[in-house]
N, C-alpha and C positions, 0 to 999 in steps of 0.2 A: 504494500500500500504506500510505503514511503516513496518508492519510485514513481508510482502512478500519480501521487499527489504532489510530486516534486516540481521544481521549476523547469526541468528539461523534458523533452519528449523521449520516451523509451518504448521499445517493443519488449514486453516482459513474458518470458516463458517459464512457467513453474513446473517442476518435476516432482511427482508424487510416487515414491517407491516404497510406500508402506506395505504393499502386498508382499514384498520380498523381505522386509526387515521387521515387521511388526512395530510395536511401540518401543523402539530402541531407547529413546530418551528416559524411559522409566526402568530400564533394566541394564543400562549401559555401564560398563567399566568397573564400578566398585566391586561387584560380585562376579564379574566376568561371566555373566549369565549365558545360558544356552542360546537365547535369542540373539544376543550380540555376536556370539561365535558364528551362528548360522548366517547372520547378516554379513559378516566379514568374509566368511569362507564360501558361502553359496550365493547370496544376493548381490554382493559387491561387484563381481565381474559382469553379471547380467545388466546391472544398472549402468556401469561404465560403458559397456558396448552399446546400449540403447542410446545413451546421451551422445556418445561419439557419432553414431549414425545420424541422429537428429541434427546435430551441429553441421556435420558434413553435408547433409542434404540441403540445409539452409545456405551454406556456402556455395553449393553448386547451383541452386535455383536462383539465389539472389546475390551474385558476386559483388554487388555494390555495398552490401552490408559487411563492412570490414571491422567495425568496432564491436566485436563480441566480448562480453564481460560475463564470466561465469563466477557465481558466488555460491559457496557451500559451507554449511555449518556442521561441525562434529564429523560424523561419518561422511557427510556430504563434502567436507573439505578435502578428504582423501579421495573421494570419488572424482571431483573435478580435476584434481592433480593427475590422476591416472588417465582420465579422459583427455586432458590437455596434452599429455605426453603422447597418447595415441594419435591425436590430430597433428601434432608436430612431426611425428614419424611419417605421416601421410603427406607432409609438405603443406599442411594447412594449419599452422599454429594459431592459437587464440590470442587476441590482443591483451586481455587481462584476466587473471584469476585471483579471487579474494577468498582465502580460507579463514573461516571464523572459528577459532579454537578447534582446529582439526583433531579428530580422534587420535588417541595415543595407544591404548592397549591393543595388542595383536598386530601392531605396525612397527616391527623392529626397524624397518626402513620406511621412511615417510614417502608416500606417493605424491605428495605435493612438494615440489622442489623449485629452486630458482630457475630451472630449465623447463618447467611445465608450460610456460607461455612467454610472451614478450615481456610482460610485467606481472610479477607475483607478489602480492602483499598478504601477510599472515598476521592474525591477531590472537594473542594468548591471554586467556582469563582463568583457566583452571588446570594448572599443570602439576608436575611433581608426582607422576605415576597414578593419578586418579582418572580423569576423564579426557583431558586434552594432551596433545603432544607437547613435550617440554622444550626441545631444542629448536633453535632458529631453522627455518626451512626455506624461506622465500628470498626474494631480492630485498624486501623490507619486512622486518618482523617487529611488531609492537606488543609490548607487555603492559598489561593494565593492573594498577594497584600492586599488590604483592604477587599477582598472577596465580595465586592458589585460592584465596578467598576474597571475593570482591567486597569492597566497603559497603556497597548498597545491598548486600545479601546477608549482612550480619543479623538482621532481625528475624530471619527464618528460624523455626523452632528446633529443627533437628539437623544433625550433621549432614545427613544425606541431602536434605532440602537446601542447605547452604551451598553444598557442592554443585547440585543441579542448577541452582540459581546462578552461581558463578559461571558455570559452563554455558548456560543459555544467554548470559549477559553479553557475550561477544556479538551475538545476533542483534540484540537490542541496541547496543552501542553503535553498530554499523548502520542500522536503520536510522538512528538519530543523526548520524553524520551526513546523511544524504541532503538534509536541509540545514545543516549547521557546520559552517566552516571555522568556527571559533574553538574547536577542540584541537589542541596542539600537543604533540608528543616531542620529547627531548631525546637527543641521542644519548645512549648509555652502552658503550661497547663492553663494559664490564659484565654485562649479562651473559655474554658468550662463555665466560668462565664460571660465573655463579651457577648457571643451570646444570652444571656437571655434578653438583652436590645436592642430591634430592633431600637428604636429611636436613641440610641447612635451610632449604626452601620451606620445609614443613615446620620449622621452628618459628612460630609466629607469636609475637608478644601481645600484651594487652591492648596495644594501640593498633593492632592488626598490621604490624610491620614484620617483615622478614629481611634477610640480608639483601634481597633484590630491591625491595622498595626503599630500604634505608640507604643503600648505596646510590641508587638512581635519584632519589629525592635531592641529595646533595648536588648531584650533577645538574638537575633541572633548575635549581635555584641560582646557578651561575650562568654566565654567558655561554651559550652553546648552540649547536645546530637544532633547529626545530622544524617540524613538518606538520601539515594539517593531517589529522587523524581520519581514516576511513575513506569514504567515497571520493572525496576531493583531494586525495593525496597527490603530491607531485610525482610524475613519472620519472623524474630525475633523481628521486630519493633512493638511497641504498643504505643498508646497515640495520642496526638494532636500536630500538627506541623504547621509551617508557612514558607513561601518562597516568595521571591521577584522575579518576572519574568517581565522584562521591556518591552518586545515585544511579540506579539502574532504571532507564526509561521504561515506560509502559507502552504497549501497542494498543491504540484505540480500536 
């Protein structure tokens, strides 16, 4: 809806692959449930192939459409990465891929990579071995808050709901960014080293800070490189960035 109600005209194609995956968001990662395993091992390649065929068909029938932007959340983030790689192998690379907290468990090697398309931006909101992939994967990677528990999710009553809220937040932040160019992320190269220590990431203090947010907060308060977060990001941007977002937007 954010694209449809936004300031620019878009052709929006939504992909519903729930017949393959079931309600993955409710059984995802923490328990490594059977549904998630089935989604990754069985449904994943079928959805990738279907999306690849659809995009390729559009490219063949409407060659004037060159600005294809694929956006995927969680498992969808890995799906668009694999699909983007398939299209690139066919000589028809996608203009942009945006992975929103791409799924981590069962992906020892990320399918979303800097080579998946011409420009690949990745957003991390729930890392450290739980739901989302931890390591940088794109041309640009942006880590939000402490990247494990989002500040706007602390009011949730259970640990599982806090984690699910944090994982889903990536989608809501990106939707918010479509009509908001005031969200700015600061460069924080230290993240590349910090994310190698999962135990340190999970060590969160009473102010909801871990080593990632504490380190990058200091960087963001000094003069440094900044980029617009989300939809309106500069295609000249590269590297690893950090942003504070105090609340999780709601979709009307």
